[in-house]
FINU-805447 format. One record per residue (C-alpha): residue in one letter; x, y, z. Coordinates in steps of 0.5 Angstrom, whole numbers, plus 2048, in hexadecimal, padded with zeros to 3 digits. Each point is the difference from the previous one (the first is absolute). Last residue first. Layout:
N
+-----+------+-------+-----+
: res : east : north :  up :
+-----+------+-------+-----+
:   a :    X :     Y :   Z :
...
+-----+------+-------+-----+
***
This chain:
577
+-----+------+-------+-----+
: res : east : north :  up :
+-----+------+-------+-----+
:   x :  67E :   8F9 : 8DA :
:   x :  7FF :   7FE : 7F8 :
:   x :  805 :   7FB : 7FF :
:   x :  7FE :   7FD : 807 :
:   x :  7F8 :   7FF : 7FE :
:   x :  7FC :   802 : 806 :
:   x :  7FA :   7FD : 804 :
:   x :  801 :   7F9 : 7FF :
:   x :  7FB :   7FA : 802 :
:   x :  7FF :   7FD : 7F9 :
:   x :  807 :   800 : 7FF :
:   x :  802 :   7FB : 806 :
:   x :  7FD :   7FF : 806 :
:   x :  806 :   7FD : 803 :
:   x :  804 :   7F9 : 802 :
:   x :  7FE :   7FC : 7FA :
:   x :  800 :   7F8 : 7FF :
:   x :  7FE :   801 : 7F9 :
:   x :  7F9 :   800 : 800 :
:   x :  7FE :   7F9 : 800 :
:   x :  806 :   7FF : 805 :
:   x :  7FD :   803 : 806 :
:   x :  801 :   806 : 803 :
:   x :  807 :   802 : 804 :
:   x :  800 :   805 : 805 :
:   x :  801 :   7FD : 807 :
:   x :  804 :   7FA : 7FD :
:   x :  805 :   805 : 7FD :
:   x :  801 :   804 : 806 :
:   x :  801 :   7F9 : 804 :
:   x :  805 :   7FF : 7FA :
:   x :  803 :   806 : 801 :
:   x :  802 :   800 : 807 :
:   x :  7FB :   7FD : 806 :
:   x :  7FC :   7FA : 802 :
:   x :  803 :   7FB : 7FB :
:   x :  801 :   7F9 : 803 :
:   x :  7F9 :   7FE : 7FD :
:   x :  7FA :   7FF : 804 :
:   x :  7FB :   7FB : 7FC :
:   x :  7FA :   804 : 7FE :
:   x :  7F9 :   7FE : 803 :
:   x :  7FD :   7FB : 805 :
:   x :  7FC :   7FD : 7FA :
:   x :  7FA :   7FD : 803 :
:   x :  7FB :   804 : 7FD :
:   x :  804 :   7FF : 7F9 :
:   x :  7FF :   7F9 : 801 :
:   x :  7F9 :   800 : 801 :
:   x :  7FF :   805 : 7FA :
:   x :  804 :   7FB : 7FB :
:   x :  7FC :   7FA : 802 :
:   x :  7FA :   805 : 7FF :
:   x :  802 :   802 : 7F9 :
:   x :  801 :   7F8 : 7FE :
:   x :  807 :   7FD : 800 :
:   x :  804 :   7FD : 7FA :
:   x :  805 :   805 : 7FF :
:   x :  800 :   805 : 7FA :
:   x :  805 :   803 : 7FB :
:   x :  7FD :   801 : 7F9 :
:   x :  802 :   803 : 7FA :
:   x :  7FD :   7FB : 7FB :
:   x :  806 :   7FE : 7FD :
:   x :  805 :   801 : 806 :
:   x :  7FB :   7FB : 804 :
:   x :  803 :   800 : 807 :
:   x :  7FC :   7FB : 805 :
:   x :  801 :   7FF : 807 :
:   x :  7FD :   7FB : 805 :
:   x :  801 :   801 : 807 :
:   x :  805 :   7FB : 803 :
:   x :  804 :   804 : 804 :
:   x :  7FC :   806 : 802 :
:   x :  7FE :   807 : 7FC :
:   x :  7FD :   806 : 804 :
:   x :  806 :   805 : 7FF :
:   x :  7FF :   7FF : 7F9 :
:   x :  7F9 :   802 : 800 :
:   x :  803 :   807 : 802 :
:   x :  800 :   803 : 807 :
:   x :  804 :   806 : 7FE :
:   x :  807 :   7FC : 803 :
:   x :  7FE :   7FA : 7FB :
:   x :  800 :   804 : 7FA :
:   x :  7FA :   803 : 7FD :
:   x :  802 :   7FE : 7FB :
:   x :  804 :   7FA : 7FD :
:   x :  806 :   804 : 7FD :
:   x :  803 :   7FA : 7FD :
:   x :  7FF :   7F9 : 7FD :
:   x :  805 :   7FB : 7FE :
:   x :  800 :   7FB : 7FB :
:   x :  807 :   7FF : 7FE :
:   x :  805 :   805 : 7FF :
:   x :  803 :   806 : 804 :
:   x :  805 :   805 : 7FD :
:   x :  7FB :   806 : 800 :
:   x :  801 :   7FE : 807 :
:   x :  7F9 :   7FF : 804 :
:   x :  7FC :   804 : 804 :
:   x :  7FC :   7FF : 807 :
:   x :  7F9 :   7FE : 801 :
:   x :  802 :   7F9 : 7FE :
:   x :  7FE :   7FA : 7FC :
:   x :  804 :   7FA : 7FE :
:   x :  7FF :   7FA : 7FB :
:   x :  803 :   7F9 : 801 :
:   x :  802 :   7FC : 7FA :
:   x :  802 :   805 : 7FB :
:   x :  806 :   803 : 804 :
:   x :  802 :   7F9 : 803 :
:   x :  806 :   7FE : 7FD :
:   x :  804 :   802 : 806 :
:   x :  803 :   806 : 7FD :
:   x :  7FA :   802 : 7FE :
:   x :  7FD :   800 : 807 :
:   x :  807 :   803 : 803 :
:   x :  7FF :   806 : 7FB :
:   x :  7F9 :   801 : 802 :
:   x :  802 :   800 : 808 :
:   x :  806 :   805 : 7FE :
:   x :  7FC :   804 : 7FC :
:   x :  7FA :   802 : 805 :
:   x :  800 :   807 : 7FF :
:   x :  7FF :   804 : 806 :
:   x :  7FA :   804 : 801 :
:   x :  803 :   806 : 805 :
:   x :  7FD :   7FE : 807 :
:   x :  7FF :   7FA : 7FF :
:   x :  7F9 :   802 : 802 :
:   x :  7FF :   807 : 7FD :
:   x :  803 :   7FF : 7F9 :
:   x :  7FE :   7F8 : 801 :
:   x :  804 :   7FB : 802 :
:   x :  7FB :   7FD : 806 :
:   x :  7FF :   7FA : 7FB :
:   x :  803 :   7FB : 7FD :
:   x :  7FC :   7FA : 7FD :
:   x :  803 :   7FA : 7FD :
:   x :  7FA :   7FD : 7FB :
:   x :  802 :   7F9 : 800 :
:   x :  800 :   7FB : 7FB :
:   x :  807 :   7FD : 801 :
:   x :  801 :   800 : 808 :
:   x :  803 :   804 : 805 :
:   x :  806 :   7FF : 805 :
:   x :  805 :   800 : 7FB :
:   x :  805 :   802 : 805 :
:   x :  802 :   806 : 7FC :
:   x :  7F9 :   801 : 7FE :
:   x :  7FE :   800 : 807 :
:   x :  806 :   805 : 802 :
:   x :  7FE :   805 : 7FA :
:   x :  7F8 :   800 : 803 :
:   x :  802 :   801 : 807 :
:   x :  805 :   806 : 7FD :
:   x :  7FA :   803 : 7FC :
:   x :  7FB :   801 : 805 :
:   x :  7FA :   7FD : 804 :
:   x :  800 :   7FA : 7FC :
:   x :  7FA :   7FC : 7FD :
:   x :  800 :   7F9 : 7FC :
:   x :  7F9 :   801 : 7FC :
:   x :  7FD :   7FA : 7FD :
:   x :  800 :   800 : 7F8 :
:   x :  7FD :   802 : 7FA :
:   x :  805 :   803 : 7FA :
:   x :  7FE :   803 : 7F9 :
:   x :  805 :   803 : 7FC :
:   x :  804 :   7FA : 7FF :
:   x :  7FC :   7FD : 7FA :
:   x :  801 :   807 : 7FD :
:   x :  807 :   800 : 800 :
:   x :  804 :   804 : 804 :
:   x :  806 :   804 : 7FD :
:   x :  7FD :   807 : 802 :
:   x :  7FA :   7FE : 805 :
:   x :  802 :   806 : 805 :
:   x :  7FB :   800 : 805 :
:   x :  7FC :   806 : 803 :
:   x :  7FB :   801 : 806 :
:   x :  7F9 :   804 : 801 :
:   x :  7FD :   804 : 805 :
:   x :  7FB :   7FA : 802 :
:   x :  806 :   7FB : 800 :
:   x :  7FE :   7FA : 803 :
:   x :  7F8 :   801 : 7FE :
:   x :  802 :   801 : 7F9 :
:   x :  805 :   804 : 7FC :
:   x :  806 :   7FE : 7FB :
:   x :  804 :   805 : 7FC :
:   x :  805 :   7FD : 7FA :
:   x :  807 :   801 : 7FE :
:   x :  803 :   7FE : 7FA :
:   x :  7FA :   803 : 7FC :
:   x :  7FB :   7FC : 7FC :
:   x :  801 :   7FD : 7F9 :
:   x :  806 :   7FC : 801 :
:   x :  807 :   800 : 7FD :
:   x :  7FE :   804 : 7FB :
:   x :  7FF :   7FF : 7F9 :
:   x :  7FB :   806 : 7FE :
:   x :  805 :   805 : 804 :
:   x :  806 :   7FE : 7FC :
:   x :  805 :   7FD : 805 :
:   x :  805 :   804 : 803 :
:   x :  806 :   7FC : 803 :
:   x :  800 :   7FB : 7FA :
:   x :  7FB :   802 : 7FB :
:   x :  805 :   806 : 7FE :
:   x :  7FA :   805 : 801 :
:   x :  801 :   806 : 7FB :
:   x :  805 :   806 : 800 :
:   x :  7FF :   806 : 7FD :
:   x :  7FD :   804 : 806 :
:   x :  7FE :   807 : 7FD :
:   x :  7F9 :   800 : 800 :
:   x :  800 :   7FD : 807 :
:   x :  803 :   807 : 803 :
:   x :  7FA :   803 : 7FC :
:   x :  7FB :   7FB : 803 :
:   x :  803 :   801 : 807 :
:   x :  7FF :   808 : 800 :
:   x :  806 :   805 : 7FF :
:   x :  803 :   805 : 805 :
:   x :  805 :   7FB : 801 :
:   x :  7FE :   7FF : 807 :
:   x :  7FA :   7FC : 7FD :
:   x :  7F9 :   802 : 7FF :
:   x :  7FA :   7FB : 7FF :
:   x :  7FD :   800 : 7FA :
:   x :  801 :   7F9 : 7FE :
:   x :  7FC :   7FC : 805 :
:   x :  803 :   7F9 : 7FF :
:   x :  7FC :   7FA : 7FF :
:   x :  7FE :   800 : 7F9 :
:   x :  803 :   7FA : 7FE :
:   x :  805 :   803 : 7FB :
:   x :  801 :   805 : 806 :
:   x :  802 :   7FA : 805 :
:   x :  806 :   7FE : 7FA :
:   x :  802 :   807 : 800 :
:   x :  801 :   800 : 808 :
:   x :  804 :   7FA : 800 :
:   x :  805 :   804 : 7FA :
:   x :  800 :   806 : 804 :
:   x :  801 :   7FC : 807 :
:   x :  807 :   7FD : 7FD :
:   x :  802 :   7FF : 7F9 :
:   x :  803 :   7F9 : 800 :
:   x :  806 :   802 : 803 :
:   x :  7FD :   803 : 806 :
:   x :  7FB :   7FA : 801 :
:   x :  807 :   7FC : 800 :
:   x :  803 :   804 : 805 :
:   x :  7FA :   800 : 805 :
:   x :  800 :   7F8 : 800 :
:   x :  7FE :   7FA : 7FC :
:   x :  7FC :   7F9 : 801 :
:   x :  7F9 :   801 : 803 :
:   x :  7FD :   800 : 807 :
:   x :  805 :   803 : 804 :
:   x :  803 :   802 : 7FB :
:   x :  7FD :   804 : 7F9 :
:   x :  7FD :   7FD : 7FA :
:   x :  7FC :   806 : 7FE :
:   x :  7F9 :   7FE : 7FD :
:   x :  7FB :   800 : 806 :
:   x :  7F9 :   802 : 7FD :
:   x :  7FC :   806 : 803 :
:   x :  7F9 :   7FF : 802 :
:   x :  800 :   7FD : 807 :
:   x :  806 :   805 : 802 :
:   x :  7FC :   806 : 7FF :
:   x :  7FB :   7FE : 804 :
:   x :  805 :   7FE : 805 :
:   x :  803 :   807 : 800 :
:   x :  7F9 :   803 : 801 :
:   x :  7FF :   7FB : 806 :
:   x :  806 :   802 : 803 :
:   x :  7FE :   807 : 801 :
:   x :  800 :   806 : 7FB :
:   x :  7FC :   806 : 802 :
:   x :  805 :   806 : 7FE :
:   x :  801 :   805 : 806 :
:   x :  807 :   801 : 7FD :
:   x :  804 :   7FD : 806 :
:   x :  7FB :   7FA : 800 :
:   x :  801 :   7FE : 7F9 :
:   x :  808 :   7FF : 802 :
:   x :  7FD :   7FC : 805 :
:   x :  7FB :   7FC : 7FC :
:   x :  806 :   7FF : 7FB :
:   x :  805 :   7FD : 806 :
:   x :  7FC :   7FB : 803 :
:   x :  7FD :   7FC : 7FA :
:   x :  807 :   801 : 7FD :
:   x :  803 :   7FC : 806 :
:   x :  7FD :   7FA : 7FC :
:   x :  806 :   800 : 7FC :
:   x :  800 :   800 : 7F8 :
:   x :  7FE :   7FB : 7FB :
:   x :  802 :   805 : 7FA :
:   x :  7F9 :   801 : 7FE :
:   x :  7FD :   801 : 806 :
:   x :  805 :   805 : 803 :
:   x :  7FF :   804 : 7F9 :
:   x :  7F9 :   800 : 801 :
:   x :  800 :   803 : 807 :
:   x :  804 :   806 : 7FD :
:   x :  7FB :   801 : 7FB :
:   x :  7FB :   800 : 805 :
:   x :  804 :   805 : 804 :
:   x :  801 :   804 : 7FA :
:   x :  7F8 :   801 : 7FF :
:   x :  7FF :   801 : 807 :
:   x :  805 :   806 : 7FF :
:   x :  807 :   801 : 802 :
:   x :  803 :   804 : 7FA :
:   x :  7FC :   807 : 802 :
:   x :  801 :   7FE : 807 :
:   x :  807 :   800 : 800 :
:   x :  801 :   807 : 7FD :
:   x :  800 :   803 : 7F9 :
:   x :  802 :   807 : 801 :
:   x :  802 :   801 : 7F9 :
:   x :  807 :   803 : 803 :
:   x :  800 :   7FB : 805 :
:   x :  7FF :   7FA : 7FC :
:   x :  806 :   803 : 7FB :
:   x :  804 :   800 : 806 :
:   x :  7FE :   7F9 : 802 :
:   x :  802 :   7FD : 7F9 :
:   x :  807 :   803 : 801 :
:   x :  801 :   7FC : 806 :
:   x :  7FD :   7FA : 7FD :
:   x :  804 :   801 : 7FA :
:   x :  807 :   800 : 804 :
:   x :  7FD :   7FA : 804 :
:   x :  7FE :   7FC : 7FA :
:   x :  807 :   801 : 7FD :
:   x :  803 :   7FE : 807 :
:   x :  7FD :   7F9 : 7FF :
:   x :  804 :   7FF : 7FA :
:   x :  806 :   7FF : 805 :
:   x :  7FD :   7F9 : 801 :
:   x :  801 :   7FD : 807 :
:   x :  7F9 :   802 : 802 :
:   x :  7FD :   7FB : 7FA :
:   x :  7FC :   804 : 7FB :
:   x :  7F9 :   800 : 800 :
:   x :  7FC :   805 : 804 :
:   x :  802 :   806 : 7FB :
:   x :  7FC :   7FC : 7FB :
:   x :  7FC :   806 : 7FF :
:   x :  801 :   806 : 805 :
:   x :  7FD :   7FF : 807 :
:   x :  7FA :   803 : 803 :
:   x :  7FB :   7FD : 7FA :
:   x :  7FC :   7FB : 804 :
:   x :  803 :   7FB : 7FB :
:   x :  807 :   802 : 801 :
:   x :  800 :   800 : 808 :
:   x :  7FC :   7FA : 800 :
:   x :  805 :   7FC : 7FC :
:   x :  805 :   802 : 806 :
:   x :  7FA :   7FE : 805 :
:   x :  801 :   7F9 : 7FD :
:   x :  807 :   800 : 800 :
:   x :  801 :   802 : 807 :
:   x :  7FA :   7FB : 802 :
:   x :  803 :   7FA : 7FD :
:   x :  800 :   7FF : 7F8 :
:   x :  807 :   7FD : 801 :
:   x :  806 :   804 : 800 :
:   x :  800 :   802 : 808 :
:   x :  803 :   807 : 800 :
:   x :  806 :   802 : 7FE :
:   x :  808 :   800 : 801 :
:   x :  803 :   7FA : 7FD :
:   x :  801 :   7F8 : 801 :
:   x :  7FA :   7FE : 804 :
:   x :  800 :   7F8 : 7FF :
:   x :  807 :   7FF : 800 :
:   x :  802 :   7FF : 807 :
:   x :  7FA :   7FE : 803 :
:   x :  800 :   7FA : 7FB :
:   x :  807 :   7FE : 802 :
:   x :  7FE :   800 : 807 :
:   x :  7FA :   7FB : 7FF :
:   x :  804 :   7FB : 7FC :
:   x :  805 :   800 : 805 :
:   x :  7FB :   7FF : 806 :
:   x :  7FD :   7FA : 7FB :
:   x :  7F9 :   800 : 7FD :
:   x :  7FA :   7FB : 800 :
:   x :  800 :   7FF : 808 :
:   x :  7F9 :   803 : 800 :
:   x :  803 :   806 : 804 :
:   x :  805 :   801 : 7FB :
:   x :  7FA :   800 : 7FA :
:   x :  7FD :   805 : 805 :
:   x :  806 :   805 : 800 :
:   x :  800 :   7FF : 7F9 :
:   x :  7FA :   803 : 7FF :
:   x :  802 :   807 : 803 :
:   x :  807 :   7FF : 7FC :
:   x :  7FC :   7FF : 7F9 :
:   x :  7FC :   806 : 802 :
:   x :  806 :   804 : 801 :
:   x :  801 :   7FF : 7F8 :
:   x :  803 :   7FB : 7FC :
:   x :  802 :   800 : 7F8 :
:   x :  802 :   7F9 : 7FE :
:   x :  807 :   7FD : 7FD :
:   x :  801 :   7FC : 806 :
:   x :  7FF :   807 : 804 :
:   x :  800 :   807 : 7FE :
:   x :  7FD :   806 : 804 :
:   x :  7FB :   804 : 7FC :
:   x :  802 :   808 : 800 :
:   x :  7FC :   804 : 805 :
:   x :  7FB :   805 : 7FE :
:   x :  800 :   807 : 7FF :
:   x :  800 :   806 : 805 :
:   x :  7F9 :   802 : 7FE :
:   x :  7FF :   807 : 7FE :
:   x :  7F9 :   804 : 802 :
:   x :  7FF :   807 : 7FD :
:   x :  7FC :   806 : 804 :
:   x :  7FD :   806 : 7FE :
:   x :  7FD :   802 : 807 :
:   x :  7F9 :   7FC : 803 :
:   x :  803 :   7FF : 807 :
:   x :  7FC :   7FA : 801 :
:   x :  801 :   7FE : 7F9 :
:   x :  808 :   800 : 801 :
:   x :  800 :   7FD : 807 :
:   x :  7FC :   7FA : 7FE :
:   x :  805 :   7FF : 7FA :
:   x :  806 :   800 : 805 :
:   x :  7FC :   7FB : 804 :
:   x :  7FE :   7FC : 7FB :
:   x :  807 :   7FF : 7FD :
:   x :  803 :   800 : 807 :
:   x :  7FC :   7FA : 802 :
:   x :  803 :   7FB : 7FC :
:   x :  807 :   803 : 7FF :
:   x :  803 :   804 : 7FB :
:   x :  7FE :   807 : 800 :
:   x :  802 :   807 : 7FD :
:   x :  7FB :   806 : 800 :
:   x :  801 :   806 : 7FC :
:   x :  7FC :   806 : 804 :
:   x :  7FD :   806 : 7FE :
:   x :  800 :   807 : 804 :
:   x :  804 :   7FF : 806 :
:   x :  7FD :   804 : 806 :
:   x :  805 :   7FE : 805 :
:   x :  7FC :   7FD : 805 :
:   x :  7FA :   7FE : 7FC :
:   x :  805 :   7FC : 7FB :
:   x :  803 :   7FD : 806 :
:   x :  7FA :   7FE : 804 :
:   x :  7FD :   7FD : 7FA :
:   x :  806 :   7FC : 7FE :
:   x :  800 :   7FE : 808 :
:   x :  7F8 :   7FE : 800 :
:   x :  801 :   7FC : 7F9 :
:   x :  806 :   7FC : 803 :
:   x :  7FD :   7FF : 807 :
:   x :  7F9 :   7FD : 7FC :
:   x :  804 :   7FB : 7FC :
:   x :  804 :   7FF : 806 :
:   x :  7FA :   7FD : 804 :
:   x :  800 :   7FB : 7FB :
:   x :  807 :   7FD : 801 :
:   x :  801 :   801 : 807 :
:   x :  7FC :   7FA : 802 :
:   x :  805 :   7FC : 7FC :
:   x :  805 :   801 : 805 :
:   x :  7FD :   7FB : 805 :
:   x :  803 :   7FB : 7FC :
:   x :  7FE :   7FC : 7F9 :
:   x :  802 :   806 : 7FB :
:   x :  804 :   806 : 803 :
:   x :  806 :   7FF : 7FB :
:   x :  7FB :   7FE : 7FA :
:   x :  7FB :   806 : 802 :
:   x :  805 :   806 : 800 :
:   x :  7FE :   805 : 805 :
:   x :  801 :   807 : 7FC :
:   x :  801 :   807 : 803 :
:   x :  801 :   806 : 7FD :
:   x :  805 :   804 : 7FD :
:   x :  801 :   808 : 7FD :
:   x :  803 :   803 : 7FA :
:   x :  7FE :   807 : 7FE :
:   x :  800 :   802 : 7F9 :
:   x :  800 :   807 : 7FD :
:   x :  7FC :   800 : 7FA :
:   x :  803 :   804 : 7F9 :
:   x :  7FE :   7FA : 7FC :
:   x :  808 :   7FD : 800 :
:   x :  7FF :   801 : 807 :
:   x :  7FB :   7FB : 801 :
:   x :  803 :   7FB : 7FB :
:   x :  807 :   800 : 804 :
:   x :  7FC :   7FF : 806 :
:   x :  7FD :   7FA : 7FE :
:   x :  807 :   7FD : 7FE :
:   x :  802 :   801 : 807 :
:   x :  7FA :   7FD : 802 :
:   x :  802 :   7FA : 7FC :
:   x :  806 :   7FF : 804 :
:   x :  7FD :   800 : 807 :
:   x :  7FA :   7FB : 7FD :
:   x :  805 :   7FB : 7FF :
:   x :  800 :   7FD : 807 :
:   x :  7F9 :   800 : 801 :
:   x :  7FE :   7F9 : 7FD :
:   x :  806 :   7FD : 802 :
:   x :  7FE :   800 : 808 :
:   x :  801 :   804 : 806 :
:   x :  806 :   805 : 7FE :
:   x :  7FB :   805 : 7FF :
:   x :  7FD :   805 : 7FA :
:   x :  7F8 :   801 : 800 :
:   x :  801 :   806 : 7FC :
:   x :  7FD :   806 : 7FF :
:   x :  802 :   806 : 7FC :
:   x :  7FC :   806 : 802 :
:   x :  800 :   805 : 7FA :
:   x :  800 :   807 : 802 :
:   x :  7FE :   805 : 7FB :
:   x :  806 :   805 : 7FE :
:   x :  801 :   807 : 804 :
:   x :  805 :   7FC : 805 :
:   x :  804 :   7FD : 7FA :
:   x :  801 :   807 : 7FD :
:   x :  802 :   803 : 806 :
:   x :  805 :   7FA : 801 :
:   x :  800 :   7FA : 804 :
:   x :  806 :   7FE : 804 :
:   x :  7FD :   7FD : 806 :
:   x :  801 :   806 : 804 :
:   x :  7FD :   804 : 7FB :
:   x :  7F9 :   7FC : 801 :
:   x :  801 :   801 : 807 :
:   x :  800 :   808 : 7FF :
:   x :  7FA :   7FF : 7FC :
:   x :  7FC :   7FE : 806 :
:   x :  803 :   806 : 804 :
:   x :  7FE :   805 : 7FA :
:   x :  7F9 :   7FE : 800 :
:   x :  7FD :   806 : 803 :
:   x :  803 :   804 : 7FA :
:   x :  7FC :   7FD : 7FB :
:   x :  800 :   7F9 : 7FC :
:   x :  804 :   7F9 : 802 :
:   x :  7FC :   7FC : 805 :
:   x :  7F9 :   802 : 7FF :
:   x :  801 :   801 : 7F9 :
:   x :  802 :   7F8 : 800 :
:   x :  7F8 :   7FE : 800 :
:   x :  7FF :   803 : 7F9 :
:   x :  7FB :   805 : 7FD :
:   x :  804 :   807 : 801 :
:   x :  807 :   7FC : 7FE :
:   x :  801 :   803 : 7F9 :
:   x :  807 :   7FE : 7FE :
:   x :  806 :   803 : 801 :
:   x :  805 :   7FD : 7FB :
:   x :  800 :   7FB : 7FB :
:   x :  7FA :   800 : 7FB :
:   x :  7FC :   7FA : 800 :
+-----+------+-------+-----+
***
């Protein structure tokens, strides 16, 4: 693009910079030090989730400055703004976790409102924490402007006694400590070294899973998600992203030209083959919803079912994001998927080239240690499996990466808890029996409210050595760091009168991840009778405020727990107003 005055006749920013009537608006830009030429250029929103809440977000401010350099070098005018994040690792295990999923909607909403209010022409979005990644991508697709996504990067692994450690080890150490197998001093030592730098959790938990999705779906530059947050080399990706968004603006390539049904399917493949977080089963349908694309939990799980699992990452495996980056990152993984005919190669990316064209220039091959050859996978089906049955008519999801096939079928009596706190207390006191199915209900999107993650409970079970000796089902969610036979997203949720609301202690529940079944040993008549006698959803303490609002609006997990009608109901396109 040439420097100097641009033709803004078709760009949103013309509404705030062009013509005599916009003199007051321009005066504000002069007040911020912009020149006449800069005001005449396209405006690019540089949105970050920077804050001091957690290491995931702390480096985003620095990276945003590099994005702005890229935008400026390509004759654009960057306008930086921030939005919120709620960091799951710190929100986990208490009432604060209810804010997490609701924050995804708040992120998408606030980015949309900022872009609309100031008439920005394009966006580069930087995110680092679990919900901020899908929230930012949802805003891009909702606005349908030229968009480039950048992940802030992963945390470096900690080192203790010659081994890599992550925050997952700390959560599980709490269970070991409670069981009397770890001293106070040993726990204190571990908590001090587990998280040694800026960046998001290093395993293939939700943040890194969605970072891989950002590349596979085409919204991020190839290999941009891999470098850990402290690496100065991330700035080069940031500069390149600023330049790339200006190219997209020139060519009028918008977010929905990139995010299509085929690219969503590519994204689901990357989740499955890396043993990624079950939360992708919530976020991919939510991103699809913004574009008006039908792609729900069933569709995600269908792809999981026939995708081999061949990338050996924590929590089910051995390695962390830094190791994946050094092995060649997402491009090498996608190259392996292509060998098996599992990638749609014609999907557009933010480079302006197709996925196939990008993969043609990847020279690295699978190393056989972190990335296995696709013909020699860790298992023949994806690391995440969908379940259905009379206990989950709308489906449920379970992560089986790292669980051998003999432990993927579980039948046992239910032990029912009305919320996570009750379950965690019982686990701490070992008030449960080997062979039981722990049921935690009233933790769904509406019933929680907020669909909390159950990492504290599942990590305590693992720490007690019971991860394979009990199963757990919930209408809530699990952290990407969860291990063990844990079923989440059970729908309909208890608050909506789903069968999980009707379970009693002792009911025999069968989970079969091999055949995709979740059922309770009750007849239709027995379930119908219990439904008639059901007294309705449990009251919560959230009778006003943001969480009340979220509970009123939110839909079921199957469709992504979304809060508005989505792309199908649109009556205008923001870029064309």
